mmCIF file of the N, C-alpha and C atoms, coordinates in Angstrom:
data_MODEL
# 
_entry.id   MODEL 
# 
loop_
_atom_site.group_PDB 
_atom_site.id 
_atom_site.type_symbol 
_atom_site.label_atom_id 
_atom_site.label_alt_id 
_atom_site.label_comp_id 
_atom_site.label_asym_id 
_atom_site.label_entity_id 
_atom_site.label_seq_id 
_atom_site.pdbx_PDB_ins_code 
_atom_site.Cartn_x 
_atom_site.Cartn_y 
_atom_site.Cartn_z 
_atom_site.occupancy 
_atom_site.B_iso_or_equiv 
_atom_site.pdbx_formal_charge 
_atom_site.auth_seq_id 
_atom_site.auth_comp_id 
_atom_site.auth_asym_id 
_atom_site.auth_atom_id 
_atom_site.pdbx_PDB_model_num 
ATOM 1   N N  . GLY A 1 1  ? 76.816 376.365 159.187 1.00 0.00 ? 1  GLY A N  1 
ATOM 2   C CA . GLY A 1 1  ? 76.929 376.474 158.168 1.00 0.00 ? 1  GLY A CA 1 
ATOM 3   C C  . GLY A 1 1  ? 78.738 376.998 158.024 1.00 0.00 ? 1  GLY A C  1 
ATOM 4   N N  . GLU A 1 2  ? 78.953 376.660 156.851 1.00 0.00 ? 2  GLU A N  1 
ATOM 5   C CA . GLU A 1 2  ? 80.554 376.832 156.189 1.00 0.00 ? 2  GLU A CA 1 
ATOM 6   C C  . GLU A 1 2  ? 80.179 378.398 154.971 1.00 0.00 ? 2  GLU A C  1 
ATOM 7   N N  . PHE A 1 3  ? 81.122 378.802 155.386 1.00 0.00 ? 3  PHE A N  1 
ATOM 8   C CA . PHE A 1 3  ? 81.955 380.067 154.903 1.00 0.00 ? 3  PHE A CA 1 
ATOM 9   C C  . PHE A 1 3  ? 82.907 379.967 153.674 1.00 0.00 ? 3  PHE A C  1 
ATOM 10  N N  . ARG A 1 4  ? 82.214 380.346 152.619 1.00 0.00 ? 4  ARG A N  1 
ATOM 11  C CA . ARG A 1 4  ? 84.091 380.098 151.968 1.00 0.00 ? 4  ARG A CA 1 
ATOM 12  C C  . ARG A 1 4  ? 84.179 381.290 151.425 1.00 0.00 ? 4  ARG A C  1 
ATOM 13  N N  . PHE A 1 5  ? 85.278 381.477 150.357 1.00 0.00 ? 5  PHE A N  1 
ATOM 14  C CA . PHE A 1 5  ? 85.797 382.660 149.437 1.00 0.00 ? 5  PHE A CA 1 
ATOM 15  C C  . PHE A 1 5  ? 86.806 381.904 149.374 1.00 0.00 ? 5  PHE A C  1 
ATOM 16  N N  . GLY A 1 6  ? 87.017 382.346 147.913 1.00 0.00 ? 6  GLY A N  1 
ATOM 17  C CA . GLY A 1 6  ? 88.086 382.058 146.998 1.00 0.00 ? 6  GLY A CA 1 
ATOM 18  C C  . GLY A 1 6  ? 88.368 383.946 146.310 1.00 0.00 ? 6  GLY A C  1 
ATOM 19  N N  . THR A 1 7  ? 90.227 384.076 146.285 1.00 0.00 ? 7  THR A N  1 
ATOM 20  C CA . THR A 1 7  ? 90.451 385.237 145.617 1.00 0.00 ? 7  THR A CA 1 
ATOM 21  C C  . THR A 1 7  ? 91.947 384.942 145.393 1.00 0.00 ? 7  THR A C  1 
ATOM 22  N N  . ASP A 1 8  ? 91.864 386.579 144.359 1.00 0.00 ? 8  ASP A N  1 
ATOM 23  C CA . ASP A 1 8  ? 93.298 386.146 143.835 1.00 0.00 ? 8  ASP A CA 1 
ATOM 24  C C  . ASP A 1 8  ? 94.232 387.612 144.423 1.00 0.00 ? 8  ASP A C  1 
ATOM 25  N N  . HIS A 1 9  ? 93.855 388.081 145.359 1.00 0.00 ? 9  HIS A N  1 
ATOM 26  C CA . HIS A 1 9  ? 93.938 389.213 145.475 1.00 0.00 ? 9  HIS A CA 1 
ATOM 27  C C  . HIS A 1 9  ? 94.931 389.108 146.960 1.00 0.00 ? 9  HIS A C  1 
ATOM 28  N N  . ALA A 1 10 ? 96.560 389.196 146.718 1.00 0.00 ? 10 ALA A N  1 
ATOM 29  C CA . ALA A 1 10 ? 97.132 388.767 147.886 1.00 0.00 ? 10 ALA A CA 1 
ATOM 30  C C  . ALA A 1 10 ? 96.913 390.234 149.677 1.00 0.00 ? 10 ALA A C  1 
ATOM 31  N N  . VAL A 1 11 ? 96.108 391.143 149.123 1.00 0.00 ? 11 VAL A N  1 
ATOM 32  C CA . VAL A 1 11 ? 95.730 392.672 150.063 1.00 0.00 ? 11 VAL A CA 1 
ATOM 33  C C  . VAL A 1 11 ? 94.757 391.949 150.301 1.00 0.00 ? 11 VAL A C  1 
ATOM 34  N N  . TYR A 1 12 ? 93.774 391.214 149.423 1.00 0.00 ? 12 TYR A N  1 
ATOM 35  C CA . TYR A 1 12 ? 92.636 390.604 150.350 1.00 0.00 ? 12 TYR A CA 1 
ATOM 36  C C  . TYR A 1 12 ? 92.570 389.322 151.146 1.00 0.00 ? 12 TYR A C  1 
ATOM 37  N N  . VAL A 1 13 ? 93.248 388.803 150.769 1.00 0.00 ? 13 VAL A N  1 
ATOM 38  C CA . VAL A 1 13 ? 93.688 387.365 151.593 1.00 0.00 ? 13 VAL A CA 1 
ATOM 39  C C  . VAL A 1 13 ? 94.213 387.915 153.088 1.00 0.00 ? 13 VAL A C  1 
ATOM 40  N N  . ARG A 1 14 ? 94.938 389.073 153.137 1.00 0.00 ? 14 ARG A N  1 
ATOM 41  C CA . ARG A 1 14 ? 95.534 389.299 154.647 1.00 0.00 ? 14 ARG A CA 1 
ATOM 42  C C  . ARG A 1 14 ? 94.422 390.063 155.049 1.00 0.00 ? 14 ARG A C  1 
ATOM 43  N N  . HIS A 1 15 ? 93.425 390.705 154.501 1.00 0.00 ? 15 HIS A N  1 
ATOM 44  C CA . HIS A 1 15 ? 92.778 391.153 155.062 1.00 0.00 ? 15 HIS A CA 1 
ATOM 45  C C  . HIS A 1 15 ? 91.553 390.834 155.549 1.00 0.00 ? 15 HIS A C  1 
ATOM 46  N N  . ALA A 1 16 ? 90.676 389.723 155.643 1.00 0.00 ? 16 ALA A N  1 
ATOM 47  C CA . ALA A 1 16 ? 89.892 388.216 155.171 1.00 0.00 ? 16 ALA A CA 1 
ATOM 48  C C  . ALA A 1 16 ? 90.352 387.861 156.586 1.00 0.00 ? 16 ALA A C  1 
ATOM 49  N N  . LEU A 1 17 ? 91.743 387.176 156.420 1.00 0.00 ? 17 LEU A N  1 
ATOM 50  C CA . LEU A 1 17 ? 92.226 386.709 157.393 1.00 0.00 ? 17 LEU A CA 1 
ATOM 51  C C  . LEU A 1 17 ? 92.118 387.320 159.226 1.00 0.00 ? 17 LEU A C  1 
ATOM 52  N N  . MET A 1 18 ? 92.792 388.670 158.551 1.00 0.00 ? 18 MET A N  1 
ATOM 53  C CA . MET A 1 18 ? 92.198 389.610 159.625 1.00 0.00 ? 18 MET A CA 1 
ATOM 54  C C  . MET A 1 18 ? 90.968 389.646 160.898 1.00 0.00 ? 18 MET A C  1 
ATOM 55  N N  . VAL A 1 19 ? 90.196 389.542 159.328 1.00 0.00 ? 19 VAL A N  1 
ATOM 56  C CA . VAL A 1 19 ? 88.825 390.039 160.315 1.00 0.00 ? 19 VAL A CA 1 
ATOM 57  C C  . VAL A 1 19 ? 88.188 388.146 160.195 1.00 0.00 ? 19 VAL A C  1 
ATOM 58  N N  . MET A 1 20 ? 88.377 387.905 159.849 1.00 0.00 ? 20 MET A N  1 
ATOM 59  C CA . MET A 1 20 ? 87.932 386.001 160.563 1.00 0.00 ? 20 MET A CA 1 
ATOM 60  C C  . MET A 1 20 ? 88.379 385.607 161.617 1.00 0.00 ? 20 MET A C  1 
ATOM 61  N N  . ARG A 1 21 ? 89.900 386.293 161.764 1.00 0.00 ? 21 ARG A N  1 
ATOM 62  C CA . ARG A 1 21 ? 90.628 386.032 162.975 1.00 0.00 ? 21 ARG A CA 1 
ATOM 63  C C  . ARG A 1 21 ? 89.369 386.777 164.340 1.00 0.00 ? 21 ARG A C  1 
ATOM 64  N N  . ARG A 1 22 ? 89.136 387.699 164.739 1.00 0.00 ? 22 ARG A N  1 
ATOM 65  C CA . ARG A 1 22 ? 88.790 388.477 165.043 1.00 0.00 ? 22 ARG A CA 1 
ATOM 66  C C  . ARG A 1 22 ? 87.241 387.936 165.646 1.00 0.00 ? 22 ARG A C  1 
ATOM 67  N N  . HIS A 1 23 ? 86.741 386.458 164.555 1.00 0.00 ? 23 HIS A N  1 
ATOM 68  C CA . HIS A 1 23 ? 85.378 386.348 165.369 1.00 0.00 ? 23 HIS A CA 1 
ATOM 69  C C  . HIS A 1 23 ? 85.710 383.962 164.849 1.00 0.00 ? 23 HIS A C  1 
ATOM 70  N N  . ARG A 1 24 ? 86.721 384.359 165.714 1.00 0.00 ? 24 ARG A N  1 
ATOM 71  C CA . ARG A 1 24 ? 87.367 382.835 165.915 1.00 0.00 ? 24 ARG A CA 1 
ATOM 72  C C  . ARG A 1 24 ? 86.583 382.077 166.272 1.00 0.00 ? 24 ARG A C  1 
ATOM 73  N N  . ALA A 1 25 ? 85.835 382.568 167.802 1.00 0.00 ? 25 ALA A N  1 
ATOM 74  C CA . ALA A 1 25 ? 85.237 382.224 168.857 1.00 0.00 ? 25 ALA A CA 1 
ATOM 75  C C  . ALA A 1 25 ? 83.484 381.509 168.358 1.00 0.00 ? 25 ALA A C  1 
ATOM 76  N N  . GLN A 1 26 ? 83.347 382.319 166.648 1.00 0.00 ? 26 GLN A N  1 
ATOM 77  C CA . GLN A 1 26 ? 82.043 382.197 166.192 1.00 0.00 ? 26 GLN A CA 1 
ATOM 78  C C  . GLN A 1 26 ? 82.232 380.738 164.725 1.00 0.00 ? 26 GLN A C  1 
ATOM 79  N N  . PHE A 1 27 ? 83.692 380.643 164.356 1.00 0.00 ? 27 PHE A N  1 
ATOM 80  C CA . PHE A 1 27 ? 83.765 380.267 163.003 1.00 0.00 ? 27 PHE A CA 1 
ATOM 81  C C  . PHE A 1 27 ? 85.113 378.606 163.692 1.00 0.00 ? 27 PHE A C  1 
ATOM 82  N N  . ASP A 1 28 ? 85.126 377.837 162.849 1.00 0.00 ? 28 ASP A N  1 
ATOM 83  C CA . ASP A 1 28 ? 86.015 376.968 162.766 1.00 0.00 ? 28 ASP A CA 1 
ATOM 84  C C  . ASP A 1 28 ? 87.388 376.689 161.569 1.00 0.00 ? 28 ASP A C  1 
ATOM 85  N N  . TRP A 1 29 ? 88.142 377.443 161.555 1.00 0.00 ? 29 TRP A N  1 
ATOM 86  C CA . TRP A 1 29 ? 88.843 376.776 160.752 1.00 0.00 ? 29 TRP A CA 1 
ATOM 87  C C  . TRP A 1 29 ? 89.292 375.875 160.166 1.00 0.00 ? 29 TRP A C  1 
ATOM 88  N N  . LEU A 1 30 ? 88.667 375.705 159.074 1.00 0.00 ? 30 LEU A N  1 
ATOM 89  C CA . LEU A 1 30 ? 88.696 374.251 158.168 1.00 0.00 ? 30 LEU A CA 1 
ATOM 90  C C  . LEU A 1 30 ? 90.041 373.811 157.213 1.00 0.00 ? 30 LEU A C  1 
ATOM 91  N N  . ILE A 1 31 ? 90.903 374.430 157.111 1.00 0.00 ? 31 ILE A N  1 
ATOM 92  C CA . ILE A 1 31 ? 92.075 374.304 155.847 1.00 0.00 ? 31 ILE A CA 1 
ATOM 93  C C  . ILE A 1 31 ? 93.655 373.942 157.560 1.00 0.00 ? 31 ILE A C  1 
ATOM 94  N N  . GLU A 1 32 ? 93.565 372.570 156.710 1.00 0.00 ? 32 GLU A N  1 
ATOM 95  C CA . GLU A 1 32 ? 94.479 371.589 157.744 1.00 0.00 ? 32 GLU A CA 1 
ATOM 96  C C  . GLU A 1 32 ? 95.224 371.673 156.927 1.00 0.00 ? 32 GLU A C  1 
ATOM 97  N N  . ASP A 1 33 ? 96.015 371.614 155.462 1.00 0.00 ? 33 ASP A N  1 
ATOM 98  C CA . ASP A 1 33 ? 97.740 371.789 155.262 1.00 0.00 ? 33 ASP A CA 1 
ATOM 99  C C  . ASP A 1 33 ? 97.642 373.530 154.700 1.00 0.00 ? 33 ASP A C  1 
ATOM 100 N N  . PRO A 1 34 ? 99.034 373.676 154.036 1.00 0.00 ? 34 PRO A N  1 
ATOM 101 C CA . PRO A 1 34 ? 98.939 374.690 153.178 1.00 0.00 ? 34 PRO A CA 1 
ATOM 102 C C  . PRO A 1 34 ? 98.549 374.818 151.830 1.00 0.00 ? 34 PRO A C  1 
ATOM 103 N N  . GLU A 1 35 ? 98.192 373.472 151.728 1.00 0.00 ? 35 GLU A N  1 
ATOM 104 C CA . GLU A 1 35 ? 98.172 373.072 149.990 1.00 0.00 ? 35 GLU A CA 1 
ATOM 105 C C  . GLU A 1 35 ? 96.603 373.752 150.186 1.00 0.00 ? 35 GLU A C  1 
ATOM 106 N N  . ASP A 1 36 ? 95.606 373.468 150.810 1.00 0.00 ? 36 ASP A N  1 
ATOM 107 C CA . ASP A 1 36 ? 94.081 373.683 151.024 1.00 0.00 ? 36 ASP A CA 1 
ATOM 108 C C  . ASP A 1 36 ? 93.785 374.845 150.526 1.00 0.00 ? 36 ASP A C  1 
ATOM 109 N N  . PHE A 1 37 ? 95.416 375.605 150.505 1.00 0.00 ? 37 PHE A N  1 
ATOM 110 C CA . PHE A 1 37 ? 94.706 377.142 149.729 1.00 0.00 ? 37 PHE A CA 1 
ATOM 111 C C  . PHE A 1 37 ? 95.028 377.002 148.897 1.00 0.00 ? 37 PHE A C  1 
ATOM 112 N N  . GLN A 1 38 ? 95.218 376.075 147.531 1.00 0.00 ? 38 GLN A N  1 
ATOM 113 C CA . GLN A 1 38 ? 95.562 376.466 146.545 1.00 0.00 ? 38 GLN A CA 1 
ATOM 114 C C  . GLN A 1 38 ? 94.523 375.390 145.689 1.00 0.00 ? 38 GLN A C  1 
ATOM 115 N N  . GLN A 1 39 ? 94.002 374.835 146.355 1.00 0.00 ? 39 GLN A N  1 
ATOM 116 C CA . GLN A 1 39 ? 93.021 373.385 145.578 1.00 0.00 ? 39 GLN A CA 1 
ATOM 117 C C  . GLN A 1 39 ? 91.311 373.739 146.010 1.00 0.00 ? 39 GLN A C  1 
ATOM 118 N N  . ARG A 1 40 ? 90.425 373.981 144.396 1.00 0.00 ? 40 ARG A N  1 
ATOM 119 C CA . ARG A 1 40 ? 89.691 374.503 145.373 1.00 0.00 ? 40 ARG A CA 1 
ATOM 120 C C  . ARG A 1 40 ? 88.488 372.943 145.729 1.00 0.00 ? 40 ARG A C  1 
ATOM 121 N N  . PRO A 1 41 ? 87.819 373.319 146.964 1.00 0.00 ? 41 PRO A N  1 
ATOM 122 C CA . PRO A 1 41 ? 86.965 371.791 146.983 1.00 0.00 ? 41 PRO A CA 1 
ATOM 123 C C  . PRO A 1 41 ? 85.947 371.146 146.664 1.00 0.00 ? 41 PRO A C  1 
ATOM 124 N N  . GLY A 1 42 ? 85.576 370.482 146.446 1.00 0.00 ? 42 GLY A N  1 
ATOM 125 C CA . GLY A 1 42 ? 85.308 369.860 146.280 1.00 0.00 ? 42 GLY A CA 1 
ATOM 126 C C  . GLY A 1 42 ? 83.526 370.150 146.270 1.00 0.00 ? 42 GLY A C  1 
ATOM 127 N N  . GLY A 1 43 ? 82.702 370.402 145.331 1.00 0.00 ? 43 GLY A N  1 
ATOM 128 C CA . GLY A 1 43 ? 81.413 370.883 144.744 1.00 0.00 ? 43 GLY A CA 1 
ATOM 129 C C  . GLY A 1 43 ? 81.408 372.480 144.654 1.00 0.00 ? 43 GLY A C  1 
ATOM 130 N N  . TRP A 1 44 ? 83.126 373.108 144.693 1.00 0.00 ? 44 TRP A N  1 
ATOM 131 C CA . TRP A 1 44 ? 82.308 374.640 144.823 1.00 0.00 ? 44 TRP A CA 1 
ATOM 132 C C  . TRP A 1 44 ? 82.927 374.695 143.120 1.00 0.00 ? 44 TRP A C  1 
ATOM 133 N N  . PRO A 1 45 ? 81.947 375.577 142.336 1.00 0.00 ? 45 PRO A N  1 
ATOM 134 C CA . PRO A 1 45 ? 82.337 375.346 141.053 1.00 0.00 ? 45 PRO A CA 1 
ATOM 135 C C  . PRO A 1 45 ? 83.158 376.634 140.735 1.00 0.00 ? 45 PRO A C  1 
ATOM 136 N N  . GLU A 1 46 ? 83.866 376.748 139.661 1.00 0.00 ? 46 GLU A N  1 
ATOM 137 C CA . GLU A 1 46 ? 84.657 377.900 139.280 1.00 0.00 ? 46 GLU A CA 1 
ATOM 138 C C  . GLU A 1 46 ? 83.990 379.099 138.598 1.00 0.00 ? 46 GLU A C  1 
ATOM 139 N N  . THR A 1 47 ? 84.179 380.093 139.210 1.00 0.00 ? 47 THR A N  1 
ATOM 140 C CA . THR A 1 47 ? 83.413 381.225 138.864 1.00 0.00 ? 47 THR A CA 1 
ATOM 141 C C  . THR A 1 47 ? 84.050 382.042 137.501 1.00 0.00 ? 47 THR A C  1 
ATOM 142 N N  . ARG A 1 48 ? 83.193 382.842 137.006 1.00 0.00 ? 48 ARG A N  1 
ATOM 143 C CA . ARG A 1 48 ? 84.238 383.422 135.786 1.00 0.00 ? 48 ARG A CA 1 
ATOM 144 C C  . ARG A 1 48 ? 85.215 384.337 135.890 1.00 0.00 ? 48 ARG A C  1 
ATOM 145 N N  . TYR A 1 49 ? 85.170 385.001 137.336 1.00 0.00 ? 49 TYR A N  1 
ATOM 146 C CA . TYR A 1 49 ? 86.441 385.476 137.683 1.00 0.00 ? 49 TYR A CA 1 
ATOM 147 C C  . TYR A 1 49 ? 87.703 384.854 137.867 1.00 0.00 ? 49 TYR A C  1 
ATOM 148 N N  . GLU A 1 50 ? 87.311 383.785 138.745 1.00 0.00 ? 50 GLU A N  1 
ATOM 149 C CA . GLU A 1 50 ? 87.998 383.051 138.739 1.00 0.00 ? 50 GLU A CA 1 
ATOM 150 C C  . GLU A 1 50 ? 88.870 382.186 137.946 1.00 0.00 ? 50 GLU A C  1 
ATOM 151 N N  . HIS A 1 51 ? 88.281 381.247 136.962 1.00 0.00 ? 51 HIS A N  1 
ATOM 152 C CA . HIS A 1 51 ? 89.092 381.763 135.549 1.00 0.00 ? 51 HIS A CA 1 
ATOM 153 C C  . HIS A 1 51 ? 89.132 382.466 135.178 1.00 0.00 ? 51 HIS A C  1 
ATOM 154 N N  . LYS A 1 52 ? 89.153 383.940 135.015 1.00 0.00 ? 52 LYS A N  1 
ATOM 155 C CA . LYS A 1 52 ? 89.892 384.954 134.368 1.00 0.00 ? 52 LYS A CA 1 
ATOM 156 C C  . LYS A 1 52 ? 91.157 385.251 135.135 1.00 0.00 ? 52 LYS A C  1 
ATOM 157 N N  . ALA A 1 53 ? 91.198 385.080 136.209 1.00 0.00 ? 53 ALA A N  1 
ATOM 158 C CA . ALA A 1 53 ? 92.125 385.693 137.192 1.00 0.00 ? 53 ALA A CA 1 
ATOM 159 C C  . ALA A 1 53 ? 93.058 384.586 136.423 1.00 0.00 ? 53 ALA A C  1 
ATOM 160 N N  . ARG A 1 54 ? 92.723 383.409 136.547 1.00 0.00 ? 54 ARG A N  1 
ATOM 161 C CA . ARG A 1 54 ? 94.084 381.491 136.531 1.00 0.00 ? 54 ARG A CA 1 
ATOM 162 C C  . ARG A 1 54 ? 94.274 382.002 135.249 1.00 0.00 ? 54 ARG A C  1 
ATOM 163 N N  . THR A 1 55 ? 93.545 382.807 133.554 1.00 0.00 ? 55 THR A N  1 
ATOM 164 C CA . THR A 1 55 ? 93.521 381.992 132.636 1.00 0.00 ? 55 THR A CA 1 
ATOM 165 C C  . THR A 1 55 ? 94.434 383.691 131.689 1.00 0.00 ? 55 THR A C  1 
ATOM 166 N N  . VAL A 1 56 ? 93.756 384.552 132.376 1.00 0.00 ? 56 VAL A N  1 
ATOM 167 C CA . VAL A 1 56 ? 94.335 385.881 131.472 1.00 0.00 ? 56 VAL A CA 1 
ATOM 168 C C  . VAL A 1 56 ? 95.370 386.162 132.299 1.00 0.00 ? 56 VAL A C  1 
ATOM 169 N N  . TYR A 1 57 ? 95.497 386.108 133.696 1.00 0.00 ? 57 TYR A N  1 
ATOM 170 C CA . TYR A 1 57 ? 96.739 386.609 134.364 1.00 0.00 ? 57 TYR A CA 1 
ATOM 171 C C  . TYR A 1 57 ? 97.451 386.346 135.110 1.00 0.00 ? 57 TYR A C  1 
ATOM 172 N N  . GLY A 1 58 ? 97.368 384.673 134.525 1.00 0.00 ? 58 GLY A N  1 
ATOM 173 C CA . GLY A 1 58 ? 98.113 383.874 135.641 1.00 0.00 ? 58 GLY A CA 1 
ATOM 174 C C  . GLY A 1 58 ? 98.283 384.034 137.113 1.00 0.00 ? 58 GLY A C  1 
ATOM 175 N N  . HIS A 1 59 ? 97.080 384.549 137.732 1.00 0.00 ? 59 HIS A N  1 
ATOM 176 C CA . HIS A 1 59 ? 97.042 384.771 139.350 1.00 0.00 ? 59 HIS A CA 1 
ATOM 177 C C  . HIS A 1 59 ? 97.274 383.060 139.748 1.00 0.00 ? 59 HIS A C  1 
ATOM 178 N N  . GLU A 1 60 ? 97.974 383.044 140.768 1.00 0.00 ? 60 GLU A N  1 
ATOM 179 C CA . GLU A 1 60 ? 96.828 382.228 141.939 1.00 0.00 ? 60 GLU A CA 1 
ATOM 180 C C  . GLU A 1 60 ? 95.344 382.573 142.441 1.00 0.00 ? 60 GLU A C  1 
ATOM 181 N N  . VAL A 1 61 ? 94.341 381.426 143.199 1.00 0.00 ? 61 VAL A N  1 
ATOM 182 C CA . VAL A 1 61 ? 93.600 381.466 144.072 1.00 0.00 ? 61 VAL A CA 1 
ATOM 183 C C  . VAL A 1 61 ? 93.839 381.087 144.612 1.00 0.00 ? 61 VAL A C  1 
ATOM 184 N N  . TRP A 1 62 ? 93.507 381.882 146.371 1.00 0.00 ? 62 TRP A N  1 
ATOM 185 C CA . TRP A 1 62 ? 93.796 381.039 147.171 1.00 0.00 ? 62 TRP A CA 1 
ATOM 186 C C  . TRP A 1 62 ? 92.232 380.895 147.755 1.00 0.00 ? 62 TRP A C  1 
ATOM 187 N N  . TYR A 1 63 ? 92.115 379.501 148.356 1.00 0.00 ? 63 TYR A N  1 
ATOM 188 C CA . TYR A 1 63 ? 90.086 379.282 149.214 1.00 0.00 ? 63 TYR A CA 1 
ATOM 189 C C  . TYR A 1 63 ? 90.427 379.073 150.594 1.00 0.00 ? 63 TYR A C  1 
ATOM 190 N N  . PHE A 1 64 ? 89.768 379.211 151.298 1.00 0.00 ? 64 PHE A N  1 
ATOM 191 C CA . PHE A 1 64 ? 89.158 379.371 152.267 1.00 0.00 ? 64 PHE A CA 1 
ATOM 192 C C  . PHE A 1 64 ? 88.154 379.233 152.681 1.00 0.00 ? 64 PHE A C  1 
ATOM 193 N N  . ARG A 1 65 ? 88.103 378.571 153.947 1.00 0.00 ? 65 ARG A N  1 
ATOM 194 C CA . ARG A 1 65 ? 87.019 378.001 154.662 1.00 0.00 ? 65 ARG A CA 1 
ATOM 195 C C  . ARG A 1 65 ? 86.271 377.541 156.055 1.00 0.00 ? 65 ARG A C  1 
ATOM 196 N N  . TRP A 1 66 ? 85.481 377.699 156.580 1.00 0.00 ? 66 TRP A N  1 
ATOM 197 C CA . TRP A 1 66 ? 85.595 378.091 157.901 1.00 0.00 ? 66 TRP A CA 1 
ATOM 198 C C  . TRP A 1 66 ? 83.365 377.047 158.159 1.00 0.00 ? 66 TRP A C  1 
ATOM 199 N N  . ARG A 1 67 ? 83.593 377.193 159.212 1.00 0.00 ? 67 ARG A N  1 
ATOM 200 C CA . ARG A 1 67 ? 81.963 376.447 159.795 1.00 0.00 ? 67 ARG A CA 1 
ATOM 201 C C  . ARG A 1 67 ? 81.739 377.363 160.967 1.00 0.00 ? 67 ARG A C  1 
ATOM 202 N N  . ARG A 1 68 ? 80.587 377.500 160.483 1.00 0.00 ? 68 ARG A N  1 
ATOM 203 C CA . ARG A 1 68 ? 80.345 378.080 162.428 1.00 0.00 ? 68 ARG A CA 1 
ATOM 204 C C  . ARG A 1 68 ? 79.771 377.932 163.666 1.00 0.00 ? 68 ARG A C  1 
ATOM 205 N N  . THR A 1 69 ? 80.483 377.617 164.824 1.00 0.00 ? 69 THR A N  1 
ATOM 206 C CA . THR A 1 69 ? 80.337 376.616 165.577 1.00 0.00 ? 69 THR A CA 1 
ATOM 207 C C  . THR A 1 69 ? 79.067 377.027 166.581 1.00 0.00 ? 69 THR A C  1 
# 
C-alpha cells in the first residue's frame, strides 16, 4: 500500500523524514522532484486542516508519499 501524509508544520516534516529514513528498507520514496512536495497528488482530498493552514494562516503544505516494498 501507499503511505501518504501532508503537513504545514516544518518541525513535523523533519521528524517524519527522520522516522521514515529508518524504515527505508520497507518503503520506496515516491517523490521525484522538489516541486512534488508542493503539489497535492491527484485523488488526495483537501482536509479542513489543510484548507485552514492555507487560507487562514497562509502556510505552505508539504506532501509526502511512500510505497511499501
